[in-house]
N, C-alpha and C positions, 0 to 999 in steps of 0.2 A: 929767571927772576922776573916777575910781572907786579906793578903796582897797579891799582886800580880801584875805585869806589865800590863799596860792596852792595851786595844786592840781597832780596829776600833768602833766596836758596841758600847763601851762606850762613843762615841762622844757628844750625846745629855746629859747623864747624869753630863759628865764632862763641857760640856757649860753651862748646869744650875748651878753646882756647883760653876762657875767662876763670873756669874752673881750674886748670892747670896753673893759671898763674898767681891767683888770690884765694885767702883763706875764704869758706864759705860766708863768714859774717861780713866779707868786703865785697865779695862776687856778684855781680847782677845776674838775676835770672834768666831764662830762656824767653818768659813773658816781655820781662823787662826791654829786652834786645829785641823783639818783635816790635814792640811798641816803638822802640829808637828807629829802626830799621824803616817801620811805615812813613814815620814823621822826616827823618834827617838822615838817609842812606848815601846821602853825597857828604856825610861826614864821617863817614866811616872810611879811612884809607885802609886798605890790605895788601899783602904783598904774598905772590903765591911762589913757591918753588916747587917745579913737577907737578904742576896741579894740588899741590898742598897748600892751605892756608897756613903760612907760618908766623905772620905778624900782623898788627891790627893797632889802629889809634883811632879812637872815636869820641864824639862828643858833640854838644849842642852848640848852636849860637844864639846870642841873647844882646841885650843893649845894657844887661847890668854887668857891672866890671868886677864882681866877686862870685867865686862858684858857691851856691847854695846845697846843702844835702837835699833838697828838695827837688833841685833840678836830676837827679840821678834817679829819680821814683816819677818822675811828670813829664813825659816826652812833650806834652803839649805846651809846655814852656818854651821850647822852640821857636825861635824868630829869625826864618832865613835870611832879612837883610839886615841882623842885628849886626853889632858893631866888635863884638867879642868872641871869639870862638874859645869854647870851654871845652876840656878834655878831660873826659871820666877814666879813660883807661889807654895805658901804652903796653900792649900784650906781644910776646914772643913766645913760641912754643918750647917748653924747657930745652928741648935736645937740639935747637937751633939757636939758643942763646949763646951771647959770646962770639957772633960772626959779624956785628954790626948791622942786623937788619933793622932792627928797632932806631938806628941814628939815620940810617937812610930812607926810613919811612918817616922819621920827625923833619928830617930837610923836606921832605916831599910837602908835608902838612904846613911847615912854615912858608913855604914857597907860594901854596895855594892862598895860604891866608893873606898873604901882602898880595897878591893879585886880586883877591877880592877886594881888597881896601878895608880890610878889618883894622880896628885899632889895636888889636893883639890878641894875643893867646892866653890864657889862664888855667892852669891846672893845681892839683895837690899831690904831694907825694911824700913819702916817710923821709927821715932823715938821711938815713945811709945813700938816698938818690938824689940828693941836691945837687951834688957835683956833675952828674949824668945830665940832668936839665941845664946846668950853669955853662956847660961847654956850648950850649946852642945860643947864647946870649939870654937865658931866662933869669932873671933875679931873682932871689930870695925874699919874699915880702914879711918871711916872720910864721910865726903859728898861725894855722888857719883854725877859722871856728866851725870848722867841719868835724864831726863825730862820727862820720861814715864806720861803720862795722865796728866802732869801739876803738878806732886807732888814734894816734898821734899824727897829725898831717901838718905839712908846711905849705904856704901858698907859693907859688911860682908864676912869674908874670913876665911875658915877653913883650915888649911895646914897641910899635912900628914906627 
């Protein structure tokens, strides 16, 4: 198992993973991932097993404390020296789910963000995943203002 940051060559694998993990209305497009990878590939953590990308966590950095829907679509809002790591997606290919890969990757993301002296990490999730993120120390900040993909989202915050 290898954990590393993504490269543009990972574009197709990341796009396929997104489509396998999210409904069409919520999934980022290949074009969106290409723009993100060009701007903030160092904020795409990927896990490989036997040469296959099996898990990915990605998002931008900003000084804003709340994840806004515009951030998903506009990679230019990334600010490398920002105080907050936003997480747009936590992905694991379906046949690799339940093996703890996303948990291992999340611990690496948290470790890196602390080392980078960020104030914290913000993500949104569906209600059934609140308990998953809580085990890493994320606090439920209640209903998110996000309407991304037409779903009901909850804001989760981890402050260092």
